[in-house]
PyMOL Python script that loads the backbone (N, CA, C, O; Angstrom):
from pymol import cmd

cmd.read_pdbstr("""\
ATOM      1  N   MET A   1     111.321  86.465 101.980  1.00  0.00           N
ATOM      2  CA  MET A   1     111.568  87.826 102.370  1.00  0.00           C
ATOM      3  C   MET A   1     110.558  88.276 103.423  1.00  0.00           C
ATOM      4  O   MET A   1     110.916  89.002 104.350  1.00  0.00           O
ATOM      5  N   GLU A   2     109.315  87.857 103.291  1.00  0.00           N
ATOM      6  CA  GLU A   2     108.290  88.268 104.246  1.00  0.00           C
ATOM      7  C   GLU A   2     108.605  87.820 105.669  1.00  0.00           C
ATOM      8  O   GLU A   2     108.300  88.535 106.623  1.00  0.00           O
ATOM      9  N   GLU A   3     109.214  86.644 105.822  1.00  0.00           N
ATOM     10  CA  GLU A   3     109.531  86.179 107.169  1.00  0.00           C
ATOM     11  C   GLU A   3     110.685  86.969 107.787  1.00  0.00           C
ATOM     12  O   GLU A   3     110.777  87.062 109.011  1.00  0.00           O
ATOM     13  N   ASN A   4     111.558  87.535 106.968  1.00  0.00           N
ATOM     14  CA  ASN A   4     112.659  88.335 107.480  1.00  0.00           C
ATOM     15  C   ASN A   4     112.272  89.789 107.716  1.00  0.00           C
ATOM     16  O   ASN A   4     112.929  90.488 108.488  1.00  0.00           O
ATOM     17  N   LEU A   5     111.220  90.246 107.064  1.00  0.00           N
ATOM     18  CA  LEU A   5     110.736  91.622 107.211  1.00  0.00           C
ATOM     19  C   LEU A   5     109.232  91.592 107.468  1.00  0.00           C
ATOM     20  O   LEU A   5     108.453  92.022 106.618  1.00  0.00           O
ATOM     21  N   PRO A   6     108.815  91.086 108.634  1.00  0.00           N
ATOM     22  CA  PRO A   6     107.386  90.868 108.876  1.00  0.00           C
ATOM     23  C   PRO A   6     106.536  92.137 108.895  1.00  0.00           C
ATOM     24  O   PRO A   6     105.330  92.055 108.662  1.00  0.00           O
ATOM     25  N   LEU A   7     107.114  93.292 109.161  1.00  0.00           N
ATOM     26  CA  LEU A   7     106.333  94.522 109.242  1.00  0.00           C
ATOM     27  C   LEU A   7     106.265  95.290 107.927  1.00  0.00           C
ATOM     28  O   LEU A   7     105.681  96.372 107.863  1.00  0.00           O
ATOM     29  N   VAL A   8     106.858  94.731 106.886  1.00  0.00           N
ATOM     30  CA  VAL A   8     106.925  95.406 105.585  1.00  0.00           C
ATOM     31  C   VAL A   8     105.894  94.812 104.638  1.00  0.00           C
ATOM     32  O   VAL A   8     105.768  93.593 104.520  1.00  0.00           O
ATOM     33  N   ASP A   9     105.167  95.685 103.972  1.00  0.00           N
ATOM     34  CA  ASP A   9     104.211  95.246 102.953  1.00  0.00           C
ATOM     35  C   ASP A   9     104.996  95.032 101.655  1.00  0.00           C
ATOM     36  O   ASP A   9     105.198  95.972 100.887  1.00  0.00           O
ATOM     37  N   VAL A  10     105.433  93.804 101.416  1.00  0.00           N
ATOM     38  CA  VAL A  10     106.276  93.521 100.256  1.00  0.00           C
ATOM     39  C   VAL A  10     105.526  93.649  98.938  1.00  0.00           C
ATOM     40  O   VAL A  10     106.144  93.641  97.873  1.00  0.00           O
ATOM     41  N   ASP A  11     104.213  93.766  98.992  1.00  0.00           N
ATOM     42  CA  ASP A  11     103.414  93.948  97.781  1.00  0.00           C
ATOM     43  C   ASP A  11     103.067  95.415  97.540  1.00  0.00           C
ATOM     44  O   ASP A  11     102.252  95.727  96.672  1.00  0.00           O
ATOM     45  N   ALA A  12     103.677  96.307  98.302  1.00  0.00           N
ATOM     46  CA  ALA A  12     103.396  97.740  98.150  1.00  0.00           C
ATOM     47  C   ALA A  12     103.774  98.217  96.753  1.00  0.00           C
ATOM     48  O   ALA A  12     104.687  97.681  96.124  1.00  0.00           O
ATOM     49  N   ASP A  13     103.058  99.231  96.281  1.00  0.00           N
ATOM     50  CA  ASP A  13     103.347  99.798  94.958  1.00  0.00           C
ATOM     51  C   ASP A  13     104.735 100.410  94.896  1.00  0.00           C
ATOM     52  O   ASP A  13     105.375 100.402  93.844  1.00  0.00           O
ATOM     53  N   PHE A  14     105.201 100.938  96.017  1.00  0.00           N
ATOM     54  CA  PHE A  14     106.533 101.523  96.063  1.00  0.00           C
ATOM     55  C   PHE A  14     107.228 100.978  97.311  1.00  0.00           C
ATOM     56  O   PHE A  14     107.229 101.612  98.367  1.00  0.00           O
ATOM     57  N   LEU A  15     107.811  99.801  97.168  1.00  0.00           N
ATOM     58  CA  LEU A  15     108.399  99.069  98.283  1.00  0.00           C
ATOM     59  C   LEU A  15     109.460  99.871  99.022  1.00  0.00           C
ATOM     60  O   LEU A  15     109.561  99.774 100.245  1.00  0.00           O
ATOM     61  N   PHE A  16     110.256 100.664  98.301  1.00  0.00           N
ATOM     62  CA  PHE A  16     111.336 101.436  98.914  1.00  0.00           C
ATOM     63  C   PHE A  16     110.814 102.319 100.051  1.00  0.00           C
ATOM     64  O   PHE A  16     111.496 102.489 101.061  1.00  0.00           O
ATOM     65  N   ALA A  17     109.629 102.871  99.899  1.00  0.00           N
ATOM     66  CA  ALA A  17     109.045 103.734 100.928  1.00  0.00           C
ATOM     67  C   ALA A  17     108.673 102.955 102.183  1.00  0.00           C
ATOM     68  O   ALA A  17     108.567 103.538 103.262  1.00  0.00           O
ATOM     69  N   GLU A  18     108.476 101.661 102.058  1.00  0.00           N
ATOM     70  CA  GLU A  18     108.109 100.814 103.192  1.00  0.00           C
ATOM     71  C   GLU A  18     109.319 100.372 104.022  1.00  0.00           C
ATOM     72  O   GLU A  18     109.163  99.935 105.163  1.00  0.00           O
ATOM     73  N   LEU A  19     110.521 100.484 103.452  1.00  0.00           N
ATOM     74  CA  LEU A  19     111.721  99.932 104.071  1.00  0.00           C
ATOM     75  C   LEU A  19     112.496 100.964 104.883  1.00  0.00           C
ATOM     76  O   LEU A  19     112.723 102.086 104.431  1.00  0.00           O
ATOM     77  N   SER A  20     112.892 100.572 106.075  1.00  0.00           N
ATOM     78  CA  SER A  20     113.793 101.405 106.875  1.00  0.00           C
ATOM     79  C   SER A  20     115.223 101.090 106.446  1.00  0.00           C
ATOM     80  O   SER A  20     115.455 100.143 105.695  1.00  0.00           O
ATOM     81  N   SER A  21     116.166 101.870 106.917  1.00  0.00           N
ATOM     82  CA  SER A  21     117.568 101.600 106.582  1.00  0.00           C
ATOM     83  C   SER A  21     117.994 100.239 107.130  1.00  0.00           C
ATOM     84  O   SER A  21     118.788  99.541 106.500  1.00  0.00           O
ATOM     85  N   LEU A  22     117.482  99.862 108.283  1.00  0.00           N
ATOM     86  CA  LEU A  22     117.793  98.545 108.844  1.00  0.00           C
ATOM     87  C   LEU A  22     117.191  97.434 107.982  1.00  0.00           C
ATOM     88  O   LEU A  22     117.825  96.400 107.771  1.00  0.00           O
ATOM     89  N   ASP A  23     115.975  97.644 107.486  1.00  0.00           N
ATOM     90  CA  ASP A  23     115.348  96.666 106.592  1.00  0.00           C
ATOM     91  C   ASP A  23     116.187  96.478 105.325  1.00  0.00           C
ATOM     92  O   ASP A  23     116.416  95.351 104.887  1.00  0.00           O
ATOM     93  N   ILE A  24     116.636  97.574 104.751  1.00  0.00           N
ATOM     94  CA  ILE A  24     117.428  97.506 103.524  1.00  0.00           C
ATOM     95  C   ILE A  24     118.741  96.782 103.775  1.00  0.00           C
ATOM     96  O   ILE A  24     119.152  95.939 102.977  1.00  0.00           O
ATOM     97  N   THR A  25     119.396  97.107 104.875  1.00  0.00           N
ATOM     98  CA  THR A  25     120.655  96.442 105.213  1.00  0.00           C
ATOM     99  C   THR A  25     120.434  94.950 105.412  1.00  0.00           C
ATOM    100  O   THR A  25     121.206  94.136 104.905  1.00  0.00           O
ATOM    101  N   SER A  26     119.396  94.587 106.139  1.00  0.00           N
ATOM    102  CA  SER A  26     119.084  93.170 106.376  1.00  0.00           C
ATOM    103  C   SER A  26     118.780  92.452 105.069  1.00  0.00           C
ATOM    104  O   SER A  26     119.244  91.334 104.843  1.00  0.00           O
ATOM    105  N   LEU A  27     118.008  93.092 104.222  1.00  0.00           N
ATOM    106  CA  LEU A  27     117.646  92.502 102.943  1.00  0.00           C
ATOM    107  C   LEU A  27     118.878  92.310 102.058  1.00  0.00           C
ATOM    108  O   LEU A  27     119.026  91.274 101.410  1.00  0.00           O
ATOM    109  N   MET A  28     119.745  93.295 102.033  1.00  0.00           N
ATOM    110  CA  MET A  28     120.961  93.179 101.221  1.00  0.00           C
ATOM    111  C   MET A  28     121.860  92.056 101.729  1.00  0.00           C
ATOM    112  O   MET A  28     122.439  91.318 100.932  1.00  0.00           O
ATOM    113  N   MET A  29     121.980  91.923 103.030  1.00  0.00           N
ATOM    114  CA  MET A  29     122.787  90.830 103.592  1.00  0.00           C
ATOM    115  C   MET A  29     122.162  89.484 103.254  1.00  0.00           C
ATOM    116  O   MET A  29     122.869  88.551 102.873  1.00  0.00           O
ATOM    117  N   LEU A  30     120.862  89.376 103.386  1.00  0.00           N
ATOM    118  CA  LEU A  30     120.155  88.142 103.079  1.00  0.00           C
ATOM    119  C   LEU A  30     120.343  87.757 101.611  1.00  0.00           C
ATOM    120  O   LEU A  30     120.651  86.606 101.303  1.00  0.00           O
ATOM    121  N   LEU A  31     120.159  88.712 100.714  1.00  0.00           N
ATOM    122  CA  LEU A  31     120.314  88.448  99.283  1.00  0.00           C
ATOM    123  C   LEU A  31     121.751  88.080  98.932  1.00  0.00           C
ATOM    124  O   LEU A  31     121.989  87.179  98.129  1.00  0.00           O
ATOM    125  N   SER A  32     122.697  88.774  99.531  1.00  0.00           N
ATOM    126  CA  SER A  32     124.116  88.490  99.278  1.00  0.00           C
ATOM    127  C   SER A  32     124.471  87.065  99.682  1.00  0.00           C
ATOM    128  O   SER A  32     125.156  86.350  98.951  1.00  0.00           O
ATOM    129  N   GLU A  33     123.998  86.668 100.849  1.00  0.00           N
ATOM    130  CA  GLU A  33     124.295  85.323 101.344  1.00  0.00           C
ATOM    131  C   GLU A  33     123.557  84.252 100.544  1.00  0.00           C
ATOM    132  O   GLU A  33     124.138  83.226 100.190  1.00  0.00           O
ATOM    133  N   GLU A  34     122.302  84.487 100.267  1.00  0.00           N
ATOM    134  CA  GLU A  34     121.474  83.490  99.589  1.00  0.00           C
ATOM    135  C   GLU A  34     121.908  83.247  98.142  1.00  0.00           C
ATOM    136  O   GLU A  34     121.907  82.109  97.671  1.00  0.00           O
ATOM    137  N   TYR A  35     122.280  84.328  97.439  1.00  0.00           N
ATOM    138  CA  TYR A  35     122.587  84.207  96.013  1.00  0.00           C
ATOM    139  C   TYR A  35     124.066  84.388  95.687  1.00  0.00           C
ATOM    140  O   TYR A  35     124.460  84.392  94.521  1.00  0.00           O
ATOM    141  N   HIS A  36     124.875  84.538  96.727  1.00  0.00           N
ATOM    142  CA  HIS A  36     126.334  84.666  96.561  1.00  0.00           C
ATOM    143  C   HIS A  36     126.697  85.783  95.589  1.00  0.00           C
ATOM    144  O   HIS A  36     127.482  85.603  94.659  1.00  0.00           O
ATOM    145  N   VAL A  37     126.096  86.943  95.839  1.00  0.00           N
ATOM    146  CA  VAL A  37     126.386  88.134  95.043  1.00  0.00           C
ATOM    147  C   VAL A  37     126.910  89.224  95.966  1.00  0.00           C
ATOM    148  O   VAL A  37     126.696  89.192  97.178  1.00  0.00           O
ATOM    149  N   THR A  38     127.589  90.173  95.378  1.00  0.00           N
ATOM    150  CA  THR A  38     128.091  91.307  96.145  1.00  0.00           C
ATOM    151  C   THR A  38     127.187  92.504  95.892  1.00  0.00           C
ATOM    152  O   THR A  38     127.056  92.979  94.764  1.00  0.00           O
ATOM    153  N   LEU A  39     126.571  92.977  96.956  1.00  0.00           N
ATOM    154  CA  LEU A  39     125.736  94.171  96.892  1.00  0.00           C
ATOM    155  C   LEU A  39     126.371  95.227  97.781  1.00  0.00           C
ATOM    156  O   LEU A  39     126.841  94.917  98.876  1.00  0.00           O
ATOM    157  N   ASP A  40     126.389  96.461  97.322  1.00  0.00           N
ATOM    158  CA  ASP A  40     126.966  97.519  98.139  1.00  0.00           C
ATOM    159  C   ASP A  40     126.037  98.725  98.156  1.00  0.00           C
ATOM    160  O   ASP A  40     124.946  98.690  97.588  1.00  0.00           O
ATOM    161  N   SER A  41     126.472  99.767  98.799  1.00  0.00           N
ATOM    162  CA  SER A  41     125.615 100.937  98.992  1.00  0.00           C
ATOM    163  C   SER A  41     125.167 101.568  97.676  1.00  0.00           C
ATOM    164  O   SER A  41     124.105 102.188  97.628  1.00  0.00           O
ATOM    165  N   SER A  42     125.940 101.428  96.624  1.00  0.00           N
ATOM    166  CA  SER A  42     125.532 102.002  95.339  1.00  0.00           C
ATOM    167  C   SER A  42     124.327 101.271  94.737  1.00  0.00           C
ATOM    168  O   SER A  42     123.674 101.792  93.833  1.00  0.00           O
ATOM    169  N   ASP A  43     124.036 100.088  95.229  1.00  0.00           N
ATOM    170  CA  ASP A  43     122.877  99.327  94.758  1.00  0.00           C
ATOM    171  C   ASP A  43     121.578  99.755  95.441  1.00  0.00           C
ATOM    172  O   ASP A  43     120.489  99.400  94.990  1.00  0.00           O
ATOM    173  N   VAL A  44     121.696 100.512  96.518  1.00  0.00           N
ATOM    174  CA  VAL A  44     120.516 100.951  97.260  1.00  0.00           C
ATOM    175  C   VAL A  44     119.957 102.204  96.592  1.00  0.00           C
ATOM    176  O   VAL A  44     120.346 103.330  96.902  1.00  0.00           O
ATOM    177  N   THR A  45     119.043 101.972  95.677  1.00  0.00           N
ATOM    178  CA  THR A  45     118.383 103.072  94.977  1.00  0.00           C
ATOM    179  C   THR A  45     116.879 102.805  94.965  1.00  0.00           C
ATOM    180  O   THR A  45     116.452 101.653  95.044  1.00  0.00           O
ATOM    181  N   PRO A  46     116.090 103.846  94.869  1.00  0.00           N
ATOM    182  CA  PRO A  46     114.633 103.616  94.764  1.00  0.00           C
ATOM    183  C   PRO A  46     114.279 102.738  93.570  1.00  0.00           C
ATOM    184  O   PRO A  46     113.324 101.965  93.635  1.00  0.00           O
ATOM    185  N   ARG A  47     115.029 102.847  92.492  1.00  0.00           N
ATOM    186  CA  ARG A  47     114.751 102.025  91.305  1.00  0.00           C
ATOM    187  C   ARG A  47     114.964 100.539  91.606  1.00  0.00           C
ATOM    188  O   ARG A  47     114.146  99.709  91.208  1.00  0.00           O
ATOM    189  N   ASN A  48     116.049 100.195  92.302  1.00  0.00           N
ATOM    190  CA  ASN A  48     116.341  98.793  92.608  1.00  0.00           C
ATOM    191  C   ASN A  48     115.414  98.204  93.661  1.00  0.00           C
ATOM    192  O   ASN A  48     115.223  96.989  93.702  1.00  0.00           O
ATOM    193  N   PHE A  49     114.840  99.039  94.505  1.00  0.00           N
ATOM    194  CA  PHE A  49     113.987  98.557  95.588  1.00  0.00           C
ATOM    195  C   PHE A  49     112.535  99.006  95.427  1.00  0.00           C
ATOM    196  O   PHE A  49     111.789  99.070  96.404  1.00  0.00           O
ATOM    197  N   ARG A  50     112.141  99.313  94.202  1.00  0.00           N
ATOM    198  CA  ARG A  50     110.774  99.780  93.932  1.00  0.00           C
ATOM    199  C   ARG A  50     109.752  98.668  94.173  1.00  0.00           C
ATOM    200  O   ARG A  50     108.659  98.927  94.676  1.00  0.00           O
ATOM    201  N   SER A  51     110.106  97.439  93.817  1.00  0.00           N
ATOM    202  CA  SER A  51     109.177  96.311  93.930  1.00  0.00           C
ATOM    203  C   SER A  51     109.980  95.017  94.045  1.00  0.00           C
ATOM    204  O   SER A  51     111.207  95.023  93.941  1.00  0.00           O
ATOM    205  N   LEU A  52     109.277  93.921  94.259  1.00  0.00           N
ATOM    206  CA  LEU A  52     109.957  92.626  94.299  1.00  0.00           C
ATOM    207  C   LEU A  52     110.622  92.329  92.960  1.00  0.00           C
ATOM    208  O   LEU A  52     111.725  91.786  92.914  1.00  0.00           O
ATOM    209  N   ASP A  53     109.950  92.686  91.878  1.00  0.00           N
ATOM    210  CA  ASP A  53     110.531  92.452  90.551  1.00  0.00           C
ATOM    211  C   ASP A  53     111.828  93.228  90.358  1.00  0.00           C
ATOM    212  O   ASP A  53     112.781  92.707  89.778  1.00  0.00           O
ATOM    213  N   SER A  54     111.871  94.453  90.832  1.00  0.00           N
ATOM    214  CA  SER A  54     113.097  95.242  90.663  1.00  0.00           C
ATOM    215  C   SER A  54     114.235  94.683  91.526  1.00  0.00           C
ATOM    216  O   SER A  54     115.402  94.762  91.140  1.00  0.00           O
ATOM    217  N   ILE A  55     113.901  94.127  92.679  1.00  0.00           N
ATOM    218  CA  ILE A  55     114.926  93.491  93.519  1.00  0.00           C
ATOM    219  C   ILE A  55     115.455  92.244  92.812  1.00  0.00           C
ATOM    220  O   ILE A  55     116.661  91.999  92.788  1.00  0.00           O
ATOM    221  N   VAL A  56     114.555  91.470  92.246  1.00  0.00           N
ATOM    222  CA  VAL A  56     114.958  90.273  91.496  1.00  0.00           C
ATOM    223  C   VAL A  56     115.879  90.664  90.342  1.00  0.00           C
ATOM    224  O   VAL A  56     116.905  90.021  90.119  1.00  0.00           O
ATOM    225  N   ASN A  57     115.519  91.704  89.619  1.00  0.00           N
ATOM    226  CA  ASN A  57     116.345  92.153  88.498  1.00  0.00           C
ATOM    227  C   ASN A  57     117.716  92.615  88.957  1.00  0.00           C
ATOM    228  O   ASN A  57     118.710  92.357  88.278  1.00  0.00           O
ATOM    229  N   MET A  58     117.789  93.291  90.091  1.00  0.00           N
ATOM    230  CA  MET A  58     119.070  93.737  90.627  1.00  0.00           C
ATOM    231  C   MET A  58     119.955  92.527  90.944  1.00  0.00           C
ATOM    232  O   MET A  58     121.134  92.500  90.589  1.00  0.00           O
ATOM    233  N   VAL A  59     119.375  91.533  91.615  1.00  0.00           N
ATOM    234  CA  VAL A  59     120.150  90.342  91.972  1.00  0.00           C
ATOM    235  C   VAL A  59     120.578  89.595  90.709  1.00  0.00           C
ATOM    236  O   VAL A  59     121.721  89.146  90.622  1.00  0.00           O
ATOM    237  N   LYS A  60     119.700  89.455  89.747  1.00  0.00           N
ATOM    238  CA  LYS A  60     120.050  88.781  88.490  1.00  0.00           C
ATOM    239  C   LYS A  60     121.201  89.475  87.797  1.00  0.00           C
ATOM    240  O   LYS A  60     122.060  88.815  87.211  1.00  0.00           O
ATOM    241  N   SER A  61     121.235  90.795  87.853  1.00  0.00           N
ATOM    242  CA  SER A  61     122.303  91.545  87.197  1.00  0.00           C
ATOM    243  C   SER A  61     123.656  91.321  87.870  1.00  0.00           C
ATOM    244  O   SER A  61     124.701  91.550  87.262  1.00  0.00           O
ATOM    245  N   LYS A  62     123.633  90.878  89.117  1.00  0.00           N
ATOM    246  CA  LYS A  62     124.873  90.641  89.861  1.00  0.00           C
ATOM    247  C   LYS A  62     125.363  89.197  89.746  1.00  0.00           C
ATOM    248  O   LYS A  62     126.500  88.893  90.108  1.00  0.00           O
ATOM    249  N   LEU A  63     124.517  88.325  89.249  1.00  0.00           N
ATOM    250  CA  LEU A  63     124.904  86.917  89.108  1.00  0.00           C
ATOM    251  C   LEU A  63     125.950  86.764  88.009  1.00  0.00           C
ATOM    252  O   LEU A  63     125.918  87.489  87.015  1.00  0.00           O
ATOM    253  N   PRO A  64     126.872  85.826  88.183  1.00  0.00           N
ATOM    254  CA  PRO A  64     127.857  85.576  87.122  1.00  0.00           C
ATOM    255  C   PRO A  64     127.164  85.142  85.835  1.00  0.00           C
ATOM    256  O   PRO A  64     126.165  84.424  85.862  1.00  0.00           O
ATOM    257  N   GLN A  65     127.698  85.581  84.735  1.00  0.00           N
ATOM    258  CA  GLN A  65     127.087  85.268  83.431  1.00  0.00           C
ATOM    259  C   GLN A  65     127.348  83.856  83.024  1.00  0.00           C
ATOM    260  O   GLN A  65     126.906  83.429  81.957  1.00  0.00           O
TER     261      GLN A  65
END
""", "prot")
cmd.dss("prot")
cmd.show_as("cartoon", "prot")
cmd.util.cbc("prot")
cmd.orient("prot")
């Protein structure tokens, strides 16, 4: 993720505040392609993008059971 968003402090306490709308869109596309999950605008919440762990949890929740 750091190589795709070089200007973002991915270790920030509140990652969502570090991300621009373009960063979020890029990240969602990257995650969708990498993990073959469907992410949409309803997934873009401060809770889902609060930290790396919350992003991981969001992607895990979208994976087939």
